[in-house]
SERO-4910 file (N, C-alpha, C, O; in steps of 0.05 Angstrom, whole numbers):
BEGIN
 pado doro    nc1    nc2    nc3   cac1   cac2   cac3    cc1    cc2    cc3    oc1    oc2    oc3
  Met    A   -551   -527    128   -521   -515    122   -505   -523    112   -500   -542    127
  Ser    A   -487   -524     92   -460   -539     90   -439   -533     96   -436   -509     94
  Ala    A   -420   -546    104   -391   -542    119   -374   -523    101   -365   -527     78
  Pro    A   -370   -498    122   -349   -484    109   -326   -493     92   -319   -516     96
  Ala    A   -315   -479     75   -292   -487     59   -274   -499     73   -269   -488     94
  Gly    A   -257   -531     65   -239   -538     78   -252   -549     99   -237   -550    118
  Trp    A   -274   -559    103   -288   -571    134   -297   -587    124   -301   -588    100
  Thr    A   -303   -609    144   -319   -629    124   -340   -645    159   -333   -643    182
  Glu    A   -353   -652    151   -376   -657    181   -360   -688    182   -348   -700    164
  Val    A   -365   -699    215   -348   -727    221   -368   -722    245   -372   -702    259
  Glu    A   -381   -748    246   -394   -755    271   -407   -733    285   -405   -732    309
  Gly    A   -418   -718    273   -436   -693    287   -410   -667    305   -410   -656    327
  Arg    A   -390   -667    279   -369   -644    288   -367   -632    260   -377   -642    239
  Leu    A   -352   -611    261   -345   -597    243   -313   -604    245   -304   -598    268
  Met    A   -295   -614    228   -264   -624    224   -253   -604    200   -263   -594    180
  Arg    A   -224   -604    214   -211   -592    188   -181   -600    197   -175   -598    221
  Glu    A   -161   -610    175   -132   -608    181   -121   -595    165   -131   -589    143
  Phe    A    -85   -584    179    -75   -557    169    -54   -579    168    -51   -600    180
  Ser    A    -39   -568    150     -9   -580    142      6   -562    151     -6   -541    155
  Phe    A     35   -564    156     51   -549    165     82   -554    151     82   -569    132
  Glu    A    100   -545    156    125   -550    149    146   -559    170    169   -563    162
  Asp    A    140   -563    200    143   -566    225    121   -562    242     98   -554    241
  Phe    A    148   -578    273    125   -573    291    118   -535    301     97   -525    308
  Ala    A    146   -524    297    137   -493    304    119   -482    287    114   -458    291
  Gly    A    108   -494    268     97   -478    247     70   -487    256     51   -471    252
  Ala    A     64   -510    269     33   -526    286     30   -508    300     14   -489    297
  Lys    A     46   -513    318     48   -502    341     37   -472    351     21   -465    368
  Ala    A     56   -455    326     36   -430    321     10   -421    319     -4   -405    331
  Phe    A      8   -439    297    -28   -442    286    -47   -450    315    -68   -440    322
  Ile    A    -35   -468    327    -58   -469    343    -51   -456    363    -67   -462    381
  Asp    A    -36   -442    371    -43   -417    382    -62   -400    376    -80   -392    391
  Ala    A    -58   -395    351    -67   -373    341   -103   -378    339   -120   -361    335
  Val    A   -106   -406    343   -131   -415    339   -142   -418    357   -166   -420    356
  Ser    A   -126   -418    385   -137   -423    410   -140   -388    420   -156   -382    438
  Ser    A   -127   -372    410   -129   -347    420   -165   -332    407   -180   -318    420
  Ile    A   -170   -342    378   -195   -349    366   -226   -355    385   -248   -346    390
  Cys    A   -208   -379    390   -234   -388    409   -236   -386    431   -249   -402    444
  Glu    A   -221   -363    444   -214   -351    479   -237   -325    465   -260   -324    475
  Asp    A   -232   -309    446   -250   -287    439   -277   -289    425   -292   -272    417
  Met    A   -278   -320    424   -311   -325    415   -322   -341    440   -346   -344    444
  Asn    A   -309   -349    452   -321   -364    479   -332   -388    473   -352   -397    484
  His    A   -320   -399    457   -325   -423    441   -300   -443    433   -282   -442    416
  His    A   -306   -458    448   -271   -481    452   -270   -498    437   -281   -519    446
  Ala    A   -256   -500    407   -251   -529    398   -236   -554    405   -213   -552    415
  Glu    A   -242   -566    402   -220   -596    404   -189   -584    384   -189   -582    359
  Leu    A   -175   -581    396   -146   -579    380   -124   -606    385   -117   -618    405
  His    A   -116   -608    359    -94   -639    366    -71   -632    348    -81   -634    326
  Phe    A    -54   -628    346    -28   -626    332     -8   -639    337     -7   -649    359
  Gly    A     13   -642    319     43   -653    325     57   -642    310     56   -618    306
  Trp    A     80   -665    294     94   -653    270     83   -652    251     72   -671    240
  Gly    A     83   -624    244     81   -617    203     41   -625    213     32   -643    199
  Tyr    A     25   -617    228     -7   -624    229    -16   -607    251     -1   -595    267
  Ala    A    -46   -608    252    -62   -591    261    -93   -596    254   -107   -587    236
  Val    A    -97   -613    271   -136   -618    270   -146   -604    291   -143   -603    316
  Val    A   -168   -586    266   -186   -574    295   -215   -590    281   -225   -592    259
  Glu    A   -222   -601    315   -260   -602    306   -270   -592    326   -260   -591    348
  Thr    A   -299   -578    315   -319   -565    344   -341   -571    334   -344   -580    311
  Met    A   -360   -566    351   -385   -573    362   -396   -554    378   -381   -537    385
  Thr    A   -424   -552    388   -437   -549    402   -450   -562    423   -473   -571    425
  His    A   -421   -562    445   -438   -583    471   -465   -581    476   -481   -600    477
  Asp    A   -471   -552    480   -495   -549    498   -519   -563    477   -532   -580    489
  Thr    A   -526   -559    448   -539   -576    438   -533   -602    429   -550   -617    420
  Asn    A   -505   -610    430   -497   -637    425   -495   -641    385   -494   -661    371
  Ser    A   -493   -614    377   -492   -615    344   -475   -593    338   -459   -581    352
  Ile    A   -481   -588    309   -467   -566    289   -480   -547    298   -502   -557    304
  Thr    A   -481   -513    306   -492   -492    300   -472   -469    290   -448   -465    287
  Thr    A   -494   -456    287   -481   -430    278   -453   -415    285   -439   -403    269
  Leu    A   -448   -420    315   -425   -412    321   -405   -426    315   -381   -419    319
  Asp    A   -414   -450    303   -384   -473    302   -372   -467    273   -349   -471    267
  His    A   -397   -456    253   -387   -442    232   -378   -406    231   -363   -396    215
  Glu    A   -387   -399    243   -377   -377    251   -342   -382    268   -325   -364    263
  Leu    A   -335   -402    282   -310   -396    291   -297   -417    266   -273   -412    265
  Ala    A   -304   -435    250   -284   -439    229   -285   -429    211   -269   -438    194
  Glu    A   -303   -404    201   -300   -386    181   -273   -371    193   -253   -370    179
  Ala    A   -273   -358    222   -252   -347    231   -226   -357    236   -206   -343    240
  Ile    A   -229   -381    235   -204   -397    241   -197   -400    204   -173   -405    198
  Asn    A   -210   -398    189   -201   -398    156   -191   -374    146   -179   -373    124
  Gln    A   -194   -357    160   -172   -334    159   -152   -321    165   -143   -298    161
  Leu    A   -142   -358    187   -120   -351    191   -100   -359    164   -104   -378    149
  Glu    A    -77   -340    162    -66   -348    140    -42   -375    151    -28   -375    171
  Val    A    -45   -397    129    -28   -414    135      4   -426    116      8   -435     94
  Ser    A     19   -419    136     40   -427    104     53   -451    124     71   -466    116
***
């Protein structure tokens, strides 16, 4: 299964970096991603700072990338990033 649009496979995880105009934009994005993760009960690793956010996901039970990670990445891709 190929990585969703904008995502890459890095060390057994799906990863994507997002860019923003400022810290507040990155934080708002992380808040939105957090809500998606809670709704799906699948919790990604989230990192952010001024002007950027990084999301990494893998399924810990299998120690690999699964369909659930692809579904999470696709849901995150639906967020409008400005």
